[in-house]
C-alpha positions as CSV (number, residue, x, y, z in Angstrom):
1,M,13.9,36.2,-2.2
2,A,11.7,33.3,-2.2
3,S,8.1,33.6,-2.9
4,A,5.7,32.2,0.1
5,Q,3.0,31.0,-2.8
6,S,4.0,28.4,-5.6
7,S,2.5,28.4,-8.7
8,G,2.0,24.4,-9.0
9,G,2.9,20.9,-6.6
10,G,5.8,20.5,-9.1
11,T,7.4,23.7,-8.4
12,E,7.6,23.2,-4.8
13,L,9.0,19.7,-5.6
14,G,12.0,21.0,-7.7
15,Q,12.7,23.7,-5.4
16,F,13.2,21.2,-2.4
17,L,15.5,19.1,-4.8
18,R,17.3,22.2,-6.0
19,A,18.1,23.3,-2.3
20,R,19.3,19.9,-1.2
21,R,21.4,19.5,-4.3
22,T,23.4,23.0,-3.8
23,Q,23.7,22.3,-0.2
24,T,25.1,18.8,-0.8
25,R,28.8,18.8,-1.2
26,P,30.5,16.6,-4.0
27,D,32.9,14.9,-1.1
28,Q,29.8,14.0,0.9
29,V,28.4,11.6,-1.9
30,G,32.1,10.1,-2.5
31,L,32.8,12.4,-5.6
32,T,36.3,13.5,-6.2
33,V,36.7,17.3,-7.1
34,G,38.8,18.1,-9.9
35,P,40.9,21.3,-10.0
36,G,39.8,24.9,-11.0
37,L,36.7,26.9,-9.5
38,R,33.3,25.0,-9.4
39,R,30.9,27.8,-10.3
40,T,28.0,25.6,-9.1
41,P,27.3,25.3,-5.1
42,G,26.9,22.2,-4.3
43,L,26.4,19.1,-6.7
44,R,25.6,19.8,-10.2
45,R,22.7,18.8,-11.8
46,E,24.4,15.9,-14.1
47,E,26.4,14.8,-10.9
48,L,23.4,14.3,-9.2
49,A,21.3,12.7,-12.3
50,T,24.3,10.0,-12.6
51,L,24.4,9.6,-8.5
52,A,20.8,8.5,-8.8
53,G,21.0,6.5,-12.0
54,M,18.6,8.9,-14.5
55,S,19.0,10.8,-17.4
56,I,20.3,14.3,-17.0
57,D,17.0,15.7,-19.1
58,Y,14.5,13.9,-16.8
59,Y,16.3,15.3,-13.4
60,V,16.3,18.7,-15.1
61,R,12.5,18.6,-15.6
62,M,12.0,17.4,-12.3
63,E,14.1,20.4,-10.8
64,R,11.9,22.9,-13.1
65,G,8.7,21.6,-12.1
66,K,7.8,20.0,-15.3
67,E,7.9,16.7,-14.3
68,T,5.3,16.0,-11.5
69,R,4.7,12.1,-11.3
70,P,8.1,10.7,-10.8
71,S,8.0,6.9,-9.5
72,P,9.0,5.8,-6.2
73,A,11.6,4.0,-7.7
74,V,13.1,7.5,-8.8
75,L,12.3,9.1,-5.4
76,D,14.2,6.4,-3.5
77,A,17.4,6.9,-5.6
78,L,17.1,10.8,-5.3
79,A,16.9,10.1,-1.5
80,R,19.6,7.8,-1.4
81,A,21.9,10.1,-3.6
82,L,21.5,13.2,-1.5
83,H,21.9,11.4,1.7
84,L,18.5,12.3,2.8
85,D,17.2,11.3,6.3
86,D,14.1,9.5,7.2
87,A,12.3,12.8,7.3
88,E,13.4,14.5,4.9
89,H,12.5,11.2,2.6
90,Q,9.1,11.5,3.5
91,H,8.4,15.0,2.7
92,L,10.3,14.3,-0.8
93,R,7.4,11.5,-1.2
94,E,5.0,13.7,0.1
95,L,6.0,16.7,-2.5
96,A,5.7,14.0,-5.1
97,A,2.3,12.8,-4.4
98,R,1.0,16.7,-4.3
99,A,2.6,17.3,-7.2
100,A,0.6,14.3,-8.9
101,R,-2.8,15.5,-8.0
102,Y,-2.2,19.4,-7.3
103,A,-5.5,21.7,-7.7
104,P,-4.9,25.4,-8.0
105,E,-7.6,25.8,-5.8
106,P,-6.5,26.6,-1.9
107,P,-7.9,24.1,0.8
108,P,-9.7,26.2,3.5
109,P,-7.8,26.9,6.4
110,P,-8.0,24.1,9.5
111,S,-10.4,25.0,12.4
112,R,-8.9,27.9,14.7
113,T,-11.5,26.9,17.8
114,V,-10.5,26.0,20.7
115,R,-13.1,24.3,22.7
116,P,-14.2,25.5,26.2
117,H,-13.2,21.9,27.6
118,L,-9.5,22.8,26.3
119,K,-9.5,26.0,28.2
120,L,-10.2,24.5,31.2
121,V,-7.2,22.2,30.8
122,L,-5.0,24.9,30.7
123,E,-5.9,26.2,33.7
124,A,-5.8,22.8,35.2
125,L,-2.0,22.8,33.9
126,R,-1.2,26.1,36.2
127,P,1.7,26.8,37.6
128,N,3.2,25.3,34.4
129,P,3.1,27.7,31.3
130,A,1.0,26.1,28.6
131,Y,-0.8,27.3,25.6
132,I,-2.6,25.8,22.3
133,I,-0.9,27.0,18.9
134,S,-2.5,26.4,15.3
135,R,-0.6,24.8,12.8
136,S,1.1,28.0,11.5
137,M,1.9,28.8,15.3
138,D,-0.9,31.3,15.7
139,L,-1.5,31.5,19.9
140,L,-4.8,30.7,20.2
141,A,-5.5,30.0,23.9
142,W,-3.4,30.4,26.8
143,N,-3.2,30.2,30.7
144,P,-1.1,33.3,32.4
145,G,2.4,31.6,32.3
146,G,1.9,30.5,28.8
147,L,1.6,34.2,27.7
148,A,3.9,35.8,30.1
149,L,7.0,33.3,29.3
150,Y,7.1,34.9,26.0
151,A,8.3,38.3,27.5
152,G,6.7,41.1,25.4
153,L,4.4,38.8,23.7
154,A,1.1,40.4,25.3
155,D,1.8,43.8,24.2
156,W,1.0,42.5,21.2
157,P,-2.7,42.7,19.9
158,A,-4.4,38.7,20.3
159,T,-4.6,38.7,16.3
160,Q,-1.1,39.1,16.1
161,R,0.4,36.7,18.6
162,N,2.1,33.8,16.6
163,L,5.6,32.4,17.7
164,A,7.1,32.0,14.6
165,R,6.4,36.2,14.2
166,Y,7.6,36.8,18.0
167,I,10.8,34.9,17.3
168,F,11.7,36.7,14.5
169,L,10.3,40.3,14.9
170,H,9.8,40.9,18.6
171,P,13.2,42.6,20.1
172,T,12.9,40.6,23.0
173,A,13.1,37.0,21.4
174,R,16.8,37.5,21.0
175,I,17.5,38.2,24.8
176,L,15.2,35.8,26.0
177,F,16.5,32.8,24.1
178,P,20.4,32.3,24.6
179,D,20.1,29.9,21.7
180,W,18.2,32.1,19.3
181,D,20.0,31.0,16.2
182,E,19.4,27.4,16.6
183,L,15.8,27.8,17.7
184,V,15.2,29.8,14.6
185,R,16.4,27.1,12.1
186,G,14.2,24.7,13.9
187,C,10.9,27.1,13.5
188,V,11.5,27.9,9.9
189,A,12.0,24.2,9.1
190,R,8.6,23.5,10.9
191,L,7.0,26.0,8.6
192,R,9.1,25.0,5.7
193,S,7.5,21.1,5.8
194,L,4.3,22.4,6.4
195,A,4.3,24.8,3.7
196,G,5.7,22.3,1.5
197,T,2.2,20.2,1.2
198,A,-0.1,23.1,1.9
199,P,2.2,26.2,-0.1
200,D,-1.4,27.6,-0.6
201,A,-2.9,27.7,2.6
202,P,-4.0,31.1,3.5
203,D,-2.8,31.1,6.9
204,L,0.8,29.9,6.2
205,T,0.9,32.3,2.8
206,H,0.3,35.2,4.9
207,L,2.7,34.5,7.6
208,V,5.8,33.6,5.5
209,G,4.6,36.2,2.9
210,E,5.1,38.6,6.0
211,L,8.2,37.3,7.3
212,L,10.0,37.0,4.0
213,L,9.4,40.9,4.0
214,K,10.3,42.0,7.6
215,S,13.0,39.5,8.5
216,P,16.3,39.0,6.3
217,D,17.1,36.4,8.9
218,F,14.0,34.4,8.0
219,A,14.3,35.0,4.1
220,K,18.1,33.2,4.3
221,L,17.0,30.3,6.2
222,W,13.8,29.9,4.5
223,E,16.2,29.9,1.1
224,R,17.7,26.9,2.4
225,Y,14.7,24.5,2.4
226,D,15.4,22.6,5.6
227,V,12.5,20.8,6.5
228,V,14.0,18.9,9.8
229,G,14.9,20.7,13.1
230,R,16.3,19.9,15.9
231,K,13.8,19.4,18.6
232,R,15.2,20.2,22.2
233,I,13.5,18.7,25.6
234,Q,14.7,21.4,27.4
235,K,14.8,25.1,26.7
236,T,16.7,28.1,28.8
237,F,14.5,31.4,29.0
238,H,16.5,34.9,30.1
239,H,13.2,36.4,31.4
240,P,13.5,39.7,32.5
241,Q,10.9,39.3,35.4
242,V,12.0,36.1,36.9
243,G,15.7,35.4,35.7
244,V,17.3,32.6,34.4
245,L,14.7,29.7,34.0
246,T,15.4,26.1,32.3
247,L,12.1,24.2,31.4
248,S,11.2,20.7,29.9
249,G,8.8,21.1,27.0
250,Q,6.5,18.9,25.7
251,S,3.8,19.5,22.7
252,M,1.0,17.3,21.5
253,N,-1.6,16.9,18.9
254,L,-4.9,17.6,20.5
255,E,-7.7,15.1,19.7
256,G,-10.4,15.8,17.6
257,T,-8.8,19.2,16.5
258,P,-6.8,19.0,13.3
259,G,-4.1,21.2,13.4
260,L,-4.1,22.4,16.9
261,R,-1.4,21.7,19.6
262,L,-1.0,21.7,23.3
263,G,2.4,23.1,24.4
264,V,3.3,22.7,28.1
265,Y,6.4,23.5,30.4
266,T,7.3,22.0,33.5
267,A,10.3,22.0,35.9
268,E,11.4,19.6,38.8
269,P,9.7,21.1,42.1
270,G,12.3,22.2,44.4
271,T,14.7,23.9,42.3
272,P,15.2,27.1,41.3
273,D,13.9,26.7,37.7
274,H,10.6,25.3,39.8
275,D,10.5,28.4,41.9
276,A,10.8,30.7,39.1
277,M,7.9,29.4,37.2
278,L,5.7,29.5,40.2
279,L,6.8,33.4,40.5
280,L,5.9,33.9,36.8
281,D,2.6,32.1,37.2
282,A,1.9,34.4,40.4
283,I,2.7,37.7,38.6
284,A,1.3,37.4,35.2
285,P,-1.9,39.3,34.5
286,E,-5.1,36.8,34.7
287,P,-7.0,37.0,31.5
288,A,-10.0,38.6,31.8
289,R,-12.4,35.5,31.4
290,H,-10.5,34.4,34.4
291,Q,-11.4,37.2,36.7
292,D,-15.2,37.1,35.4
293,M,-15.2,33.7,36.3
294,K,-13.7,34.1,39.9
295,R,-16.3,37.2,40.6
296,E,-18.9,34.7,39.8
297,Q,-17.5,32.0,42.3
298,Q,-17.6,34.3,45.0
299,P,-20.8,34.7,47.0
300,H,-22.8,37.6,46.6
301,S,-23.4,39.7,49.9
302,Q,-26.9,40.0,51.1
303,P,-28.3,43.8,50.8
């Protein structure tokens, strides 16, 4: 089982290279495999080194985390040899840059403060389900539909409400998402990409460590070191209260609030999906702060 925390920047770089090497078949890169059983999954180290035009000793040092200053030309050669896509190639560059300047002190976690005007934005987006999450997918603020859409999440304490934790550990998640297998791959790829450049950040290590211990599915996907997940514009929910609804999702970074993202779901007015979304907003419990605001807005009766 992989550790949620690495001992240095070169270690993370080596782990990424090893994962990509062992998942690349010889025939994918034009190599002919001779007769006999191959004990190594994917490419051998010497095969990758040859394809990238470098010495085997140098590549082995990189994979073992002992070579932390590869040149841009070396990184580009490895990316070509492994057939990395643009996002994976960029991740390789970021890992190498971090390895070169690695400091053992973990960086402070980003702000988790949701400013008041953003909470007003969430309210204004109703009946569209909307929420604000941290970089590690903690649910920090939401409107009624945004919380109720993830059936059963409201049963957890507010401090435990995390979308990755929900997807892997809540029993309702596999029922709610008909494409659960695909969804979890994208979730792990997102966390892997983030942890690759900030492996010692407390908000990430705590979450990853918990999921590695509690979810064999997460641990298996974490070992793959995929950093690119398929992003789907539409998502289908088999919701226990409002039935099946397919919504279009959009997420965006929030200006002036590093690490926080706004997520919102929409449906075409007049469709059954939109009707189900309206029903979800109507039956979802109002947060206490919304109830207090409504009471304050009501005219006071005269004695």
